[in-house]
C-alpha positions as CSV (number, residue, x, y, z in Angstrom):
1,X,0.2,0.3,0.1
2,X,1.1,3.2,-1.2
3,X,1.8,6.3,1.7
4,X,1.4,8.6,-1.2
5,X,-2.2,8.4,-1.0
6,X,-5.1,10.3,0.2
7,X,-6.4,8.8,3.2
8,X,-9.8,8.2,0.9
9,X,-12.5,6.2,-0.6
10,X,-14.8,7.8,-3.2
11,X,-18.5,6.9,-3.6
12,X,-19.2,4.4,-6.7
13,X,-21.9,2.9,-8.5
14,X,-23.8,-0.6,-7.5
15,X,-21.7,-3.8,-7.3
16,X,-23.0,-6.5,-10.2
17,X,-22.2,-9.4,-11.2
18,X,-23.3,-9.2,-14.7
19,X,-21.1,-10.0,-17.7
20,X,-19.4,-7.4,-19.7
21,X,-20.7,-5.6,-22.9
22,X,-18.4,-3.0,-23.6
23,X,-15.1,-3.4,-25.5
24,X,-11.8,-2.6,-23.6
25,X,-8.5,-0.9,-24.6
26,X,-6.8,-1.1,-21.3
27,X,-6.8,-3.6,-19.0
28,X,-4.8,-2.7,-15.8
29,X,-3.8,-5.0,-12.6
30,X,-3.8,-3.4,-9.4
31,X,-2.6,-4.8,-5.9
32,X,-4.6,-1.7,-4.7
33,X,-8.6,-2.4,-3.7
34,X,-9.8,1.0,-5.5
35,X,-12.7,1.5,-2.6
36,X,-9.6,1.6,0.1
37,X,-7.3,5.0,-0.7
38,X,-7.9,7.1,-3.2
39,X,-4.1,7.5,-4.7
40,X,-1.9,7.4,-7.7
41,X,-3.8,4.9,-9.5
42,X,-7.5,6.5,-9.4
43,X,-6.4,9.7,-10.0
44,X,-4.5,8.8,-13.2
45,X,-6.6,5.6,-14.9
46,X,-9.9,8.1,-14.0
47,X,-8.5,10.8,-16.1
48,X,-7.1,8.1,-18.8
49,X,-10.5,6.5,-18.6
50,X,-11.5,9.9,-21.0
51,X,-9.3,8.6,-24.1
52,X,-9.6,4.7,-23.2
53,X,-12.5,2.2,-22.0
54,X,-10.8,0.3,-19.1
55,X,-10.9,-2.5,-17.0
56,X,-9.6,-2.6,-13.9
57,X,-9.1,-5.7,-12.3
58,X,-7.9,-6.1,-8.3
59,X,-5.7,-8.7,-6.2
60,X,-8.1,-11.6,-5.4
61,X,-10.3,-12.2,-2.6
62,X,-9.6,-15.6,-1.6
63,X,-13.1,-16.8,-1.1
64,X,-12.7,-20.0,-2.8
65,X,-14.2,-20.8,-6.4
66,X,-12.6,-20.0,-9.6
67,X,-13.9,-18.2,-12.1
68,X,-16.3,-16.3,-9.4
69,X,-16.2,-12.3,-9.6
70,X,-17.4,-8.6,-9.1
71,X,-18.2,-6.0,-11.6
72,X,-18.1,-2.8,-11.1
73,X,-18.9,0.5,-12.9
74,X,-17.3,3.5,-11.9
75,X,-18.1,5.2,-15.3
76,X,-19.3,4.9,-18.2
77,X,-15.4,3.9,-19.1
78,X,-14.2,2.4,-16.3
79,X,-15.0,-0.3,-15.0
80,X,-13.9,-2.8,-11.9
81,X,-13.3,-6.5,-11.4
82,X,-13.4,-8.1,-7.9
83,X,-11.5,-11.3,-9.1
84,X,-13.1,-13.7,-5.9
85,X,-10.5,-16.9,-6.3
86,X,-7.5,-18.2,-4.3
87,X,-4.9,-16.6,-5.8
88,X,-3.6,-14.6,-9.0
89,X,-2.9,-17.5,-11.0
90,X,-7.1,-18.8,-10.9
91,X,-7.3,-14.5,-12.1
92,X,-7.0,-16.7,-16.2
93,X,-10.3,-18.0,-15.3
94,X,-12.0,-14.9,-14.6
95,X,-9.9,-13.5,-17.7
96,X,-11.7,-16.6,-20.0
97,X,-14.9,-15.5,-18.7
98,X,-14.9,-11.7,-19.1
99,X,-12.7,-12.6,-22.7
100,X,-10.6,-10.3,-21.9
101,X,-7.4,-11.9,-23.2
102,X,-6.7,-10.2,-26.2
103,X,-6.5,-6.5,-25.8
104,X,-4.7,-3.3,-26.6
105,X,-2.8,-2.3,-23.8
106,X,-1.8,-4.1,-20.5
107,X,-1.2,-2.3,-17.4
108,X,0.1,-3.4,-14.5
109,X,0.4,-2.0,-10.8
110,X,2.4,-4.8,-9.4
111,X,4.8,-7.3,-11.0
112,X,3.0,-9.9,-9.5
113,X,0.6,-10.3,-11.5
114,X,2.8,-10.9,-14.7
115,X,2.4,-14.9,-14.2
116,X,-0.9,-14.0,-16.3
117,X,0.7,-12.8,-19.1
118,X,0.6,-16.1,-20.6
119,X,-3.2,-15.6,-20.6
120,X,-3.4,-12.4,-22.5
121,X,-2.7,-11.4,-26.0
122,X,-2.1,-7.8,-25.6
123,X,0.1,-5.2,-28.5
124,X,1.2,-3.1,-25.8
125,X,3.0,-4.0,-22.1
126,X,2.8,-0.8,-19.3
127,X,4.2,-1.0,-16.0
128,X,3.2,1.9,-13.8
129,X,5.8,1.5,-10.5
130,X,4.7,3.5,-7.7
131,X,6.5,1.7,-5.0
132,X,9.1,-0.7,-4.4
133,X,6.7,-3.5,-2.9
134,X,9.7,-5.9,-2.9
135,X,10.4,-3.9,0.0
136,X,7.2,-4.2,1.7
137,X,6.3,-6.1,5.0
138,X,4.8,-9.3,4.0
139,X,5.9,-8.9,0.3
140,X,6.5,-12.6,-1.6
141,X,10.2,-13.6,-2.2
142,X,9.5,-13.8,-5.8
143,X,8.2,-10.1,-6.5
144,X,11.7,-9.0,-7.3
145,X,12.7,-11.2,-9.8
146,X,9.2,-10.8,-11.3
147,X,9.4,-7.3,-11.3
148,X,13.0,-7.5,-13.0
149,X,11.3,-9.6,-15.6
150,X,7.9,-6.9,-16.2
151,X,10.5,-4.1,-16.4
152,X,12.7,-5.7,-18.8
153,X,9.7,-6.7,-21.2
154,X,7.3,-3.8,-21.1
155,X,7.1,-1.3,-23.5
156,X,6.9,1.6,-21.1
157,X,8.0,2.0,-17.8
158,X,6.4,4.6,-15.4
159,X,8.0,5.5,-11.7
160,X,6.6,7.6,-9.2
161,X,9.2,8.9,-7.7
162,X,13.1,10.2,-8.5
163,X,14.7,7.6,-6.7
164,X,12.5,4.9,-8.2
165,X,13.4,6.0,-11.5
166,X,17.4,5.6,-11.0
167,X,16.6,2.5,-9.8
168,X,14.5,1.2,-12.5
169,X,16.4,3.3,-15.4
170,X,19.3,1.0,-14.5
171,X,17.2,-2.4,-16.1
172,X,15.4,-0.2,-19.2
173,X,15.8,2.3,-21.2
174,X,12.4,2.5,-21.5
175,X,11.5,4.0,-18.0
176,X,10.1,7.6,-17.1
177,X,10.0,9.5,-14.4
178,X,6.2,10.9,-13.2
179,X,6.0,11.5,-9.5
180,X,2.8,11.3,-7.8
181,X,0.9,14.9,-7.7
182,X,-1.8,16.5,-6.8
183,X,-5.5,17.8,-7.3
184,X,-4.5,21.4,-6.3
185,X,-8.0,22.9,-6.4
186,X,-9.1,20.0,-4.2
187,X,-7.3,20.6,-1.5
188,X,-7.8,24.1,-1.2
189,X,-11.1,23.6,-0.6
190,X,-9.7,23.7,3.0
191,X,-9.7,27.4,2.4
192,X,-13.3,28.3,2.1
193,X,-14.9,25.6,4.9
194,X,-15.2,27.0,8.3
195,X,-17.6,24.0,10.2
196,X,-15.3,21.6,12.2
197,X,-16.0,17.6,11.3
198,X,-17.2,16.5,14.9
199,X,-14.4,14.1,15.8
200,X,-11.9,17.1,15.7
201,X,-14.2,18.9,17.7
202,X,-13.1,17.5,21.3
203,X,-9.8,17.5,20.4
204,X,-7.7,20.3,21.8
205,X,-5.4,22.7,20.0
206,X,-3.0,23.4,18.3
207,X,-3.1,20.3,16.7
208,X,-0.2,18.4,14.7
209,X,-1.8,16.1,12.4
210,X,-0.8,12.9,9.9
211,X,-3.1,12.0,6.8
212,X,-2.3,8.5,5.0
213,X,-1.9,4.8,5.5
214,X,-0.8,3.7,9.0
215,X,1.6,1.1,8.2
216,X,5.3,-0.1,9.0
217,X,6.3,2.5,7.5
218,X,5.3,4.9,10.3
219,X,7.9,5.8,12.9
220,X,5.3,5.0,15.5
221,X,7.8,5.7,18.4
222,X,8.9,9.4,17.2
223,X,5.1,10.4,17.6
224,X,5.0,8.3,21.2
225,X,8.0,10.3,22.2
226,X,7.4,13.8,20.3
227,X,3.5,13.5,22.1
228,X,4.7,12.7,25.5
229,X,7.1,15.7,25.7
230,X,4.7,17.9,24.2
231,X,1.2,17.2,26.2
232,X,-0.3,20.2,25.1
233,X,-0.4,19.6,21.7
234,X,-2.9,17.2,20.0
235,X,-1.7,14.4,17.5
236,X,-4.3,12.9,14.9
237,X,-4.0,10.4,12.4
238,X,-6.0,10.4,10.0
239,X,-5.9,6.9,8.1
240,X,-6.5,3.0,8.2
241,X,-4.2,0.2,9.6
242,X,-2.4,-1.7,7.1
243,X,-0.3,-4.6,8.2
244,X,0.0,-3.7,11.8
245,X,-2.3,-4.2,14.9
246,X,-4.4,-1.8,16.8
247,X,-2.4,-2.7,19.7
248,X,1.0,-1.6,17.8
249,X,-0.2,2.1,18.1
250,X,1.2,3.9,20.8
251,X,-1.5,5.9,23.2
252,X,-1.0,8.8,25.4
253,X,-4.0,11.2,26.2
254,X,-3.0,13.6,23.5
255,X,-2.3,10.9,20.5
256,X,-5.8,10.4,18.6
257,X,-6.9,7.9,15.5
258,X,-9.5,9.1,13.7
259,X,-9.6,6.4,10.9
260,X,-10.2,6.2,7.3
261,X,-12.1,9.6,6.1
262,X,-13.9,10.3,2.5
263,X,-11.5,11.7,0.1
264,X,-14.0,14.3,-0.6
265,X,-13.8,15.4,3.1
266,X,-9.9,15.5,3.0
267,X,-9.2,18.9,2.7
268,X,-12.0,19.9,5.5
269,X,-9.9,18.1,8.1
270,X,-6.7,20.0,7.1
271,X,-8.7,23.3,7.6
272,X,-8.3,22.3,11.1
273,X,-4.8,20.8,11.4
274,X,-2.2,23.6,12.6
275,X,1.1,21.4,11.6
276,X,0.7,18.7,9.0
277,X,3.7,16.2,9.6
278,X,5.0,13.0,7.5
279,X,6.7,10.8,10.3
280,X,7.8,8.2,8.3
281,X,9.9,5.6,9.5
282,X,13.6,5.4,7.8
283,X,13.6,1.9,6.4
284,X,13.6,-1.1,3.3
285,X,9.7,0.1,2.7
286,X,10.2,3.8,2.5
287,X,13.6,4.0,1.0
288,X,12.1,4.4,-2.3
289,X,8.8,6.6,-1.7
290,X,7.5,9.7,-2.9
291,X,4.7,10.9,-0.1
292,X,2.3,12.9,-2.5
293,X,1.2,14.0,0.9
294,X,3.9,16.6,0.6
295,X,2.1,18.1,-2.4
296,X,-1.7,18.0,-0.8
297,X,-0.7,19.4,2.4
298,X,1.0,22.4,0.1
299,X,-2.2,22.6,-1.0
300,X,-3.7,23.1,1.9
301,X,-1.4,26.0,3.0
302,X,0.1,23.9,6.0
303,X,3.4,23.9,7.6
304,X,4.7,20.4,6.8
305,X,7.1,18.8,9.5
306,X,8.7,15.1,7.8
307,X,11.8,13.1,8.2
308,X,14.4,12.8,6.1
309,X,12.7,10.7,3.4
310,X,15.7,10.8,-0.1
311,X,12.7,12.2,-2.5
312,X,11.1,15.1,0.2
313,X,14.7,16.2,1.3
314,X,16.1,16.9,-2.0
315,X,12.5,18.5,-3.9
316,X,11.5,20.3,-0.9
317,X,13.9,21.0,2.2
318,X,13.5,24.5,1.9
319,X,9.9,25.0,2.0
320,X,9.1,22.3,5.1
321,X,11.1,21.5,8.3
322,X,12.9,18.1,8.4
323,X,13.8,16.3,11.8
324,X,15.7,12.9,12.7
325,X,14.3,12.7,16.3
326,X,12.1,13.5,18.8
327,X,13.7,16.4,20.4
328,X,14.0,18.0,16.6
329,X,10.3,17.6,16.0
330,X,9.3,18.8,19.4
331,X,11.4,22.1,18.8
332,X,10.3,22.3,15.1
333,X,6.4,22.3,16.4
334,X,7.2,24.9,19.0
335,X,9.0,27.4,16.9
336,X,5.9,26.7,14.1
337,X,3.3,27.2,17.0
338,X,5.3,30.5,18.1
339,X,5.1,31.9,14.2
340,X,8.9,31.5,14.5
341,X,9.2,29.4,11.5
342,X,6.2,30.5,8.4
343,X,5.2,29.2,5.8
344,X,6.5,30.3,2.3
345,X,3.4,30.5,0.3
346,X,5.2,31.8,-2.4
347,X,7.3,28.8,-2.7
348,X,4.5,26.6,-2.2
349,X,2.7,28.6,-4.8
350,X,5.8,27.8,-7.4
351,X,5.7,23.9,-6.8
352,X,2.2,23.3,-7.2
353,X,2.5,25.5,-10.4
354,X,4.6,22.6,-11.6
355,X,2.4,19.8,-11.7
356,X,-0.8,18.1,-11.1
357,X,-2.7,15.0,-12.0
358,X,-4.7,16.4,-15.1
359,X,-0.5,17.2,-16.8
360,X,1.0,14.1,-15.1
361,X,-2.1,11.8,-17.1
362,X,-1.5,14.2,-20.2
363,X,1.9,13.5,-20.6
364,X,1.9,9.9,-19.5
365,X,-0.3,9.4,-22.5
366,X,1.4,11.6,-25.7
367,X,4.4,9.2,-24.4
368,X,2.0,6.4,-25.0
369,X,0.9,7.7,-28.3
370,X,4.2,8.7,-29.1
371,X,5.8,5.2,-28.2
372,X,3.3,2.3,-28.5
373,X,0.2,3.5,-30.9
């Protein structure tokens, strides 16, 4: 799961189990649930669906029975398939059932799906590498080999950040860097919304907030130590848990877990957060990440404190506070709260003008048309 994500889910259409009637241009294999968090795949594929008919196949729901599935129409040109099969290999039965064995473009978000390539006749293969999944907790030992195969075989490889590009471009000349972006207008809504969400209303200010998936990439000890050092500061965590248990979470009177929120509601939570944080651990799972939330926090006009993630420090260290331990984290919070450190709004605007999900998708589309059509 990517921590480049907005913690969110969008409202979508009713699930059905009818057969497909449309002809599809792109089949997408994704390890991420469409209705879990609204992030890079949803942003890009929703925009690409203005030019292509797309069908997205998620990881299996292992409840037994081969060839079973659910369909969901996200839009008139974007369909979601949830395979109710025991493994990725068994998705071949779903492909056959839905007559998806021959298609123009096959698009991967995880190399784990390469075992399905013998069952698909595609003109073009694209890999949108948004994370170094092989270094995530619980990753298959085969995933690194599968990804190397996919990168070498793919006609195009897009990467979700500079560090990923530097690593993957060693394996293929067809790699292009497309860091995750932001819908600026969406997050700027925070400046026009005054009503406080109910679950924030009783939390004392000032509030330091994180919005994202809570998993092995978060430095939980850093949050705990900083919260203990600053008992009058409230720390809120907005987002679902993944691959860690509730018992792993640090507890203190001033740490609050608000759960997963709709993508549509995130700007209104950000409105009432005083300082935004990216308390990432420095481990294998974060070595290549390029957090989208950096730009989302900027679009909402929030001060940002982050641990020294490579893609953050090299691009944004001039406008955000970089900390390495609880003492530095505490001092940064104190200085921002006392206005010793102020937001460089003009620098924020300059950064945000250079990127958008619309522009990112259009550049991808241009390369696709130049290279593979």
